[in-house]
N, CA, C and O of each residue as an XYZ file, in Angstrom:
488
protein
N      23.328     35.279    -52.763
C      23.719     34.292    -52.659
C      25.349     34.192    -53.191
O      26.015     33.371    -52.560
N      25.800     34.659    -53.879
C      27.053     35.016    -54.126
C      28.059     35.904    -52.939
O      29.172     35.552    -52.548
N      27.369     37.015    -52.566
C      27.856     37.593    -51.599
C      28.246     36.676    -50.084
O      29.297     36.725    -49.445
N      27.335     36.075    -49.873
C      27.350     35.111    -48.748
C      28.525     34.282    -49.186
O      29.525     34.356    -48.473
N      28.564     33.552    -50.178
C      29.729     32.699    -50.387
C      31.176     33.392    -50.391
O      32.107     32.849    -49.796
N      31.317     34.408    -50.965
C      32.484     35.356    -50.806
C      32.663     35.407    -49.249
O      33.763     35.042    -48.834
N      32.071     35.664    -48.668
C      32.063     36.120    -47.173
C      32.505     34.889    -46.531
O      33.442     34.985    -45.738
N      32.000     33.790    -46.738
C      32.449     32.438    -46.424
C      34.010     32.362    -46.702
O      34.740     31.831    -45.865
N      34.507     32.875    -47.842
C      35.953     32.548    -48.418
C      36.736     33.545    -47.662
O      37.853     33.311    -47.200
N      36.042     34.781    -47.543
C      37.267     35.766    -46.629
C      37.505     35.201    -45.467
O      38.650     34.890    -45.141
N      36.267     34.960    -44.555
C      36.407     34.185    -43.160
C      37.150     33.149    -43.160
O      37.744     32.930    -42.105
N      37.351     32.249    -44.241
C      38.242     31.125    -44.182
C      39.700     31.687    -44.214
O      40.628     31.157    -43.603
N      39.814     32.805    -44.980
C      41.411     33.341    -45.233
C      41.752     33.832    -43.818
O      42.947     33.751    -43.533
N      40.847     34.378    -42.781
C      41.169     34.703    -41.741
C      41.068     34.012    -40.708
O      40.046     33.397    -40.404
N      42.074     34.032    -40.076
C      42.415     33.070    -38.790
C      41.756     32.744    -37.935
O      41.049     33.726    -37.710
N      41.417     31.739    -37.062
C      40.836     31.965    -35.620
C      39.135     32.353    -35.967
O      38.617     32.848    -34.966
N      38.352     32.260    -36.924
C      37.117     32.591    -36.969
C      36.045     31.612    -36.530
O      36.321     30.422    -36.679
N      34.810     31.942    -35.989
C      34.051     31.127    -35.691
C      33.679     30.553    -36.447
O      34.146     30.973    -37.506
N      32.684     29.282    -36.682
C      32.112     28.719    -37.456
C      30.756     29.389    -37.898
O      30.323     29.149    -39.025
N      30.148     30.135    -37.130
C      29.002     30.685    -37.380
C      29.563     32.014    -38.105
O      30.565     32.439    -37.530
N      29.227     32.657    -39.053
C      29.722     33.719    -39.520
C      28.571     35.250    -39.516
O      27.565     35.212    -40.224
N      28.795     36.166    -38.889
C      28.096     37.195    -38.758
C      28.342     38.333    -39.923
O      29.332     39.063    -39.955
N      27.365     38.350    -40.781
C      27.557     39.434    -42.120
C      28.145     40.725    -41.431
O      29.311     40.992    -41.719
N      27.479     41.562    -40.551
C      28.002     42.503    -39.808
C      29.106     42.652    -39.304
O      29.618     43.770    -39.251
N      29.764     41.457    -38.783
C      31.139     41.718    -38.413
C      32.231     41.333    -39.514
O      33.412     41.157    -39.216
N      31.685     41.205    -40.939
C      32.418     40.851    -42.007
C      32.560     42.458    -42.993
O      33.447     42.628    -43.829
N      31.845     43.154    -42.769
C      31.707     44.139    -43.366
C      33.457     44.965    -43.942
O      33.749     45.319    -45.084
N      34.235     45.044    -42.801
C      35.444     45.484    -43.080
C      36.066     44.786    -44.114
O      36.331     45.224    -45.233
N      36.288     43.637    -43.657
C      37.323     42.635    -44.294
C      36.590     42.191    -45.763
O      37.192     41.402    -46.492
N      35.423     42.667    -46.120
C      34.734     42.612    -47.590
C      35.102     43.551    -48.007
O      35.982     43.243    -48.810
N      34.952     44.867    -47.968
C      35.032     46.336    -48.197
C      36.996     45.961    -48.536
O      37.475     45.909    -49.669
N      37.715     45.775    -47.367
C      38.945     45.840    -47.948
C      39.625     44.840    -48.830
O      40.714     45.019    -49.375
N      38.714     43.536    -48.938
C      39.135     42.703    -50.016
C      38.944     42.953    -51.578
O      39.598     42.526    -52.530
N      37.596     43.961    -51.516
C      37.429     44.526    -52.556
C      37.918     46.166    -53.176
O      37.430     46.822    -54.097
N      38.837     46.414    -52.438
C      39.677     47.599    -53.062
C      40.259     47.408    -54.076
O      40.947     46.417    -54.317
N      39.980     48.692    -55.082
C      40.618     48.529    -56.138
C      42.648     48.749    -56.051
O      43.327     49.134    -55.099
N      42.900     48.499    -56.862
C      44.669     48.768    -57.317
C      45.040     50.145    -56.887
O      46.131     50.234    -56.323
N      44.310     51.297    -57.050
C      44.344     52.480    -56.600
C      44.245     53.266    -55.132
O      44.801     54.269    -54.684
N      43.233     52.292    -54.583
C      43.128     52.445    -53.254
C      43.942     51.766    -52.468
O      44.454     52.308    -51.488
N      44.159     50.577    -52.765
C      45.474     49.707    -52.102
C      46.500     50.571    -52.104
O      46.762     50.959    -50.966
N      47.203     51.036    -52.975
C      48.372     51.882    -53.547
C      48.118     52.962    -52.379
O      48.963     52.985    -51.485
N      47.122     53.789    -52.304
C      47.181     54.820    -51.641
C      46.925     54.430    -50.029
O      47.007     55.281    -49.143
N      46.614     53.066    -49.786
C      46.830     52.820    -48.037
C      48.319     52.581    -47.944
O      48.961     53.163    -47.069
N      48.934     51.715    -48.838
C      50.424     51.427    -48.732
C      51.023     52.799    -48.375
O      51.514     53.036    -47.271
N      50.940     53.807    -49.522
C      51.618     54.758    -49.359
C      51.384     55.258    -48.014
O      52.382     55.564    -47.362
N      50.004     55.419    -47.382
C      49.862     55.951    -45.721
C      50.245     55.210    -44.789
O      50.322     55.670    -43.649
N      50.590     53.813    -45.082
C      50.933     53.226    -43.912
C      52.271     52.821    -44.294
O      52.667     51.797    -43.737
N      52.956     53.304    -45.001
C      54.347     52.461    -45.774
C      55.544     52.956    -44.614
O      56.578     52.327    -44.387
N      55.139     54.206    -43.965
C      56.197     54.506    -42.753
C      55.897     53.962    -41.379
O      56.417     54.432    -40.367
N      54.967     52.866    -41.370
C      54.472     52.158    -39.930
C      55.201     51.128    -39.814
O      55.489     50.575    -40.875
N      55.664     50.611    -38.713
C      56.513     49.292    -38.309
C      55.382     48.289    -38.902
O      54.238     48.400    -39.343
N      56.148     47.443    -38.715
C      55.754     46.045    -39.477
C      55.043     45.120    -38.292
O      55.477     45.035    -37.143
N      53.623     44.307    -38.907
C      53.041     44.136    -37.785
C      53.446     42.492    -37.807
O      52.606     41.605    -37.651
N      54.578     42.301    -37.982
C      55.429     40.520    -37.936
C      55.431     40.570    -36.275
O      55.709     41.565    -35.606
N      55.093     39.391    -35.820
C      55.177     39.032    -34.738
C      54.809     37.394    -34.413
O      53.997     36.802    -35.125
N      55.423     36.790    -33.377
C      54.917     35.645    -33.209
C      53.661     35.163    -33.304
O      52.784     36.004    -33.504
N      53.293     33.854    -33.199
C      51.966     33.618    -33.442
C      50.718     33.819    -32.297
O      49.513     34.053    -32.388
N      51.496     33.638    -31.372
C      50.721     33.828    -30.058
C      50.220     35.324    -29.641
O      49.186     35.674    -29.072
N      51.480     36.184    -30.195
C      51.001     37.577    -29.993
C      50.075     38.394    -30.757
O      49.406     39.372    -30.425
N      50.213     37.645    -32.073
C      48.921     38.158    -33.228
C      47.941     37.148    -32.811
O      47.121     37.272    -33.720
N      47.640     36.549    -32.309
C      46.686     35.891    -31.692
C      45.825     36.686    -30.580
O      44.626     36.953    -30.504
N      46.804     36.922    -29.849
C      46.364     38.100    -28.419
C      45.760     39.362    -29.067
O      44.750     39.879    -28.589
N      46.345     39.827    -30.092
C      46.101     41.127    -30.337
C      44.811     40.999    -31.351
O      44.064     41.978    -31.346
N      44.470     39.928    -32.201
C      43.178     40.167    -32.669
C      42.289     39.592    -31.652
O      41.136     40.016    -31.723
N      42.565     38.589    -30.563
C      41.464     38.559    -29.518
C      41.199     39.852    -29.062
O      40.051     40.277    -29.187
N      41.899     40.419    -28.650
C      41.770     41.558    -28.128
C      40.999     42.707    -28.836
O      40.396     43.533    -28.150
N      41.004     42.774    -30.078
C      40.113     43.426    -31.084
C      38.973     42.811    -31.184
O      37.988     43.499    -31.454
N      38.841     41.583    -31.021
C      37.368     41.129    -30.893
C      36.853     40.910    -29.929
O      35.824     40.234    -29.947
N      37.415     41.438    -28.643
C      36.661     41.545    -27.398
C      36.667     42.952    -27.086
O      36.782     43.308    -25.913
N      36.527     43.995    -28.259
C      36.454     45.391    -28.178
C      37.324     46.051    -27.248
O      36.875     46.826    -26.403
N      38.458     45.805    -27.349
C      39.625     46.613    -26.545
C      39.575     46.159    -25.005
O      40.377     46.642    -24.206
N      38.702     45.305    -24.646
C      38.568     45.054    -23.301
C      39.372     44.108    -22.548
O      39.115     42.937    -22.827
N      40.308     44.293    -21.638
C      41.486     43.581    -21.066
C      40.769     42.364    -20.485
O      40.989     41.257    -20.975
N      39.986     42.502    -19.544
C      39.238     41.434    -18.735
C      38.590     40.396    -19.668
O      38.993     39.232    -19.663
N      37.698     40.763    -20.382
C      36.983     39.849    -21.206
C      38.137     38.808    -22.225
O      37.994     37.610    -22.468
N      39.278     39.727    -22.691
C      40.088     39.340    -23.375
C      40.919     37.959    -22.866
O      41.207     36.892    -23.409
N      41.187     38.646    -21.318
C      42.049     37.583    -20.700
C      41.321     36.262    -20.467
O      41.889     35.173    -20.552
N      39.848     36.443    -20.127
C      39.130     35.377    -19.825
C      39.023     34.283    -20.697
O      38.975     33.097    -20.371
N      38.971     34.999    -22.404
C      38.878     34.504    -23.178
C      40.081     33.517    -23.734
O      39.979     32.434    -24.310
N      41.286     34.288    -23.354
C      42.419     33.383    -23.444
C      42.940     32.675    -22.653
O      44.045     32.182    -22.882
N      42.257     32.450    -21.512
C      42.510     32.036    -20.234
C      44.082     32.018    -19.762
O      44.797     31.059    -19.470
N      44.398     33.620    -19.797
C      45.479     34.122    -19.410
C      45.088     35.034    -18.011
O      43.970     35.544    -17.930
N      46.163     35.209    -16.845
C      45.746     36.430    -16.203
C      45.544     37.747    -16.973
O      45.870     37.829    -18.158
N      45.033     38.726    -16.331
C      44.875     40.006    -16.775
C      46.580     40.582    -17.090
O      47.078     40.920    -18.164
N      47.127     40.540    -15.873
C      48.795     40.923    -16.247
C      49.429     40.156    -17.104
O      50.625     40.396    -17.268
N      48.925     39.259    -17.721
C      50.095     38.545    -18.719
C      49.446     39.275    -19.504
O      50.181     40.105    -20.038
N      48.206     39.349    -19.869
C      47.514     39.918    -21.388
C      48.225     41.699    -21.319
O      48.624     42.307    -22.312
N      48.224     42.082    -20.306
C      48.787     43.634    -20.250
C      50.440     43.564    -20.419
O      51.084     44.535    -20.818
N      50.945     42.494    -20.122
C      52.144     42.529    -20.584
C      52.470     42.310    -22.004
O      53.499     42.824    -22.443
N      51.642     41.541    -22.845
C      51.469     40.975    -23.995
C      51.357     42.150    -24.814
O      52.153     42.349    -25.731
N      50.315     43.029    -24.511
C      49.785     44.225    -25.315
C      51.023     45.078    -25.104
O      51.299     45.755    -26.094
N      51.866     45.223    -24.031
C      53.097     45.838    -24.001
C      54.233     45.615    -24.730
O      54.989     46.533    -25.047
N      54.477     44.076    -25.121
C      54.992     43.894    -26.007
C      54.664     43.931    -27.438
O      55.567     43.848    -28.271
N      53.349     44.057    -27.804
C      52.818     43.924    -28.891
C      53.323     45.557    -29.353
O      53.800     45.819    -30.457
N      53.141     46.376    -28.450
C      53.357     47.964    -28.568
C      55.027     48.157    -29.108
O      55.340     48.852    -30.076
N      55.932     47.431    -28.307
C      57.014     47.960    -28.346
C      57.743     47.094    -29.798
O      58.770     47.565    -30.285
N      57.172     45.946    -30.342
C      57.377     45.303    -31.720
C      57.050     46.252    -32.585
O      57.958     46.826    -33.186
N      55.488     46.655    -32.853
C      55.052     47.040    -33.860
C      55.058     48.813    -33.788
O      55.019     49.508    -34.804
N      55.110     49.310    -32.523
C      54.671     50.649    -32.610
C      53.385     51.171    -32.220
O      53.171     52.314    -31.815
N      52.459     50.144    -32.392
C      51.044     50.221    -32.006
C      50.495     50.095    -30.776
O      50.433     48.964    -30.293
N      50.023     51.165    -30.079
C      49.272     50.567    -29.045
C      47.875     50.411    -29.166
O      47.150     51.401    -29.260
N      47.434     49.274    -29.174
C      46.161     48.946    -29.752
C      45.146     49.179    -28.509
O      43.984     48.841    -28.736
N      45.432     49.721    -27.198
C      44.662     49.723    -26.467
C      43.864     51.140    -26.850
O      42.932     51.539    -26.153
N      44.282     51.785    -27.914
C      43.895     53.069    -28.448
C      43.025     53.002    -29.621
O      43.473     52.615    -30.701
N      42.113     53.267    -29.509
C      41.080     52.932    -30.649
C      41.823     53.006    -32.124
O      41.897     52.050    -32.896
N      42.366     54.341    -32.369
C      42.514     54.636    -33.792
C      43.890     53.785    -34.021
O      44.035     53.333    -35.157
N      44.948     53.510    -33.033
C      45.970     52.824    -33.576
C      45.745     51.191    -33.618
O      46.498     50.399    -34.184
N      44.488     50.848    -32.861
C      44.035     49.510    -33.049
C      43.428     49.365    -34.276
O      43.668     48.343    -34.918
N      42.506     50.404    -34.824
C      42.039     50.264    -36.148
C      43.247     50.324    -37.048
O      43.302     49.396    -37.855
N      44.257     51.230    -37.096
C      45.302     51.269    -38.276
C      46.101     49.499    -38.112
O      46.311     48.703    -39.027
N      46.345     49.363    -36.892
C      46.956     47.966    -36.910
C      45.859     46.872    -37.602
O      46.245     46.035    -38.417
N      44.718     46.961    -37.258
C      43.530     45.658    -37.877
C      43.806     45.935    -39.315
O      43.954     44.897    -39.961
N      43.943     47.282    -40.154
C      43.944     47.564    -41.336
C      45.325     46.710    -41.901
O      45.256     45.893    -42.819
N      46.218     46.956    -41.388
C      47.441     46.249    -41.739
C      47.271     44.449    -41.517
O      47.813     43.612    -42.238
N      46.540     44.213    -40.547
C      46.546     42.970    -40.382
C      45.505     42.471    -41.623
O      45.742     41.340    -42.047
N      44.566     43.075    -42.143
C      43.814     42.757    -42.922
C      44.360     42.645    -44.080
O      44.155     41.668    -44.800
N      45.271     43.822    -44.470
C      46.050     43.905    -45.755
C      47.110     42.726    -45.884
O      47.531     42.377    -46.987
N      47.495     42.164    -44.759
C      48.510     41.071    -44.530
C      47.935     39.785    -45.005
O      48.585     39.069    -45.767
N      46.614     39.421    -44.545
C      45.953     38.436    -44.572
C      45.175     38.003    -46.070
O      44.947     36.911    -46.592
N      44.908     39.356    -46.458
C      43.412     39.116    -47.464
C      44.363     39.419    -48.675
O      44.384     38.558    -49.554
N      45.185     40.572    -48.844
C      45.928     40.626    -49.777
C      47.475     40.382    -50.454
O      48.357     41.219    -50.645
N      47.471     39.026    -50.723
C      48.708     38.550    -50.955
C      49.396     38.686    -52.480
O      50.528     38.249    -52.688
């Protein structure tokens, strides 16, 4: 019961979450939320030389929706109600701002970790 309440709390901290919470989709945010200070420091040291993921809200929403759609351009474009080329343009803009090519799984994972840090660890 306590764990479910905690997951709901974490879900509410993450913007644009669905109203139905799926436990298996919240494992990484849950783990990240509970990292101890030493682990957080280690992650910060590893990621400190990376560019910031600061960008306007439209681009951030685009990035997160792209990640939610398993890096699938067509599905993401449909969910955002934009043309496929518009999405590709935005992904390029995200790369130029952040240095992360989120079409690449490893870079998308690093981007997502920075996103979780920004949202959950204040």
